[in-house]
N, C-alpha and C positions, 0 to 999 in steps of 0.2 A: 641121426643128424637132421637138422632142419634145412629149409631151402636157402636161407641166408648163408649158412656155413658151406653148403655145397656149391653155391654160385661163386664163392670166392675161389674155389678150387677148379672150376670149369675151364678157364683158359689154360691152366697147366695140364689138365687131362686132355684137352683138344690138341695141345702141342706134343703130346706123347711123353711128358715128363713123369717121373716116378713120384708118387705122393706117399709120404710116410704116415700121414694122419689117417688111419682107418680106411684103407682102400676098399675093404669089404663093405663097410657102412656106406661109403659114397656110392658104390655100385648098386647096393640094395636100394638106396634112396632114388637113384636115377631110374632104376627099373620100375619103381612104384610111383614116381612123380612125373607126369607127362610134361609139365612146364619146364622142369629142369632138364628132361631128356631133349626137349625141343631146343632149349638154349645150347646144350652141348652139341647137338647136330648143327646148329647155326655156327658155333665156333669152329667146328671141324670143316665146314664148307669154306669159311673165311681163311682158315689155315691152308686149305688145299689151293685156293686162289692165290694166296701169297707165295706158295711154293712154285707155282707156274710162272710167276712174274719174273721177267728178265730186265736187269738194269740196262738202260741204253748206253751205247758206246759213245764216249764224249768226242771222239774224232782225233785225228793225228795232230792237229795244231791247238788243242785245248790248252795245254800248258803255256804256250806262247801267247795266246790271246788273254789268258788269265793274268799273266805277268804284266802285259801291256796295260790292262785295265787297272791293276793295282798301282802301277806307276802314275797313271792319270789321276787316280783318286788322291794319291799323296801330293801331287803337284798342284791340285786344285786349292785355291785359297779358302781358308776356313771361315765359316760364317756362324753367327750366333753370339751368345754371351760367354761361352766357355773359353774361347781363345783369348778374350780380354783378361780373364783371370790368370792366364799363364804369363802375362807380363808382370815383372816384379814390382814396378812402380804402382800399378793399379791394384795389385793384390795387397801391397803394404798400405796404401791409402784406405782400402776397404777394411782392413784389419784395424787401423787406427779409428775409423768411424764406428766400428762395432764396439771397441773398447771405450771410446768416449761416450757412446750411448749407454753402455752398462754403468759407467761411473755416474752419469747424470741420474739414472734411475735409482741407483743404490744410495746416492747422497742428495736426494731431492729435498730432504729436511734442511740441509745446510744451504743449498743453493736457493731454495724458495722458502724462507721462513714464514710461518703463519699459515701457509696453505694446508699443512697437515691437520691443524685444529679444525679447519672448515670441513675437511673430508672425514674426520674421525666420527665413529658411531658412538654415541653416548648411551650407556646402559643405565636405566633408572635404578636407583638404589632405594629400597623401602625406607621411609622415614625422612628422606632428604627431598625437599621440595624441588620439583622439576621447573625448567624455564617456562615462562608463559609463552603460549603460542605453539607449543608442541602438543601432541596428542595426550601424553601422560600429564602434562601440566594442566591442560584444559579439563581432563577428567578429575584431577585433584581439586581444581577450583570448583567444579560442579558439585563434588561431594561435600564441600565445606558450607554451601549455602542451604539453608533450611527450605527455601522456596523450591529448589529442585529436588531435594531429598524426598519430600512427600508430595510428589507431583502426580496426583491421581486423576487429573482431568482427562487424560487419554483413556483411562479405564471406563470412564462414564460415557464416552462417545458411543453412539449406536453404529454398528457396522452394517452396511448394505448386504443383503443375503446373496445377491447375484455377483458380487465382486470377490475374487479370491486374492489372498495376499501374495501367494507364491504360485504364479501360473505354471 
């Protein structure tokens, strides 16, 4: 067994529980691994301290005081937004507002005609001219002119040696 598998079983070993998964292998590993043996010793010390701990006595009037405190909390007026949702009129109006918002979103083409075309993304189709002013339309216009097709002026420019194009 390795340390990870043994460390999963150490709390059960420290508590004195029976382990069905290879008890001999676990004991062999603990005797050979000082880190796991130290962890087991630490768990045993913790369990011994927990066994010595005594729960404090709540006192003779604990139940009376607890009942009074619960009645005070129940009588206190509720604050926050959750109590408002418990009122039927407010809950109904909130439900109507949510439904109205959903209807507006789902039927925006009917309520606001023409706005869908402005928001639509147009995918260029090969062979179909694109609208001028768009990136595809401008590239198509540049490809049609002979002046721009054979534009070798930039190739003839001399580049300064001390300037890099991509710093």
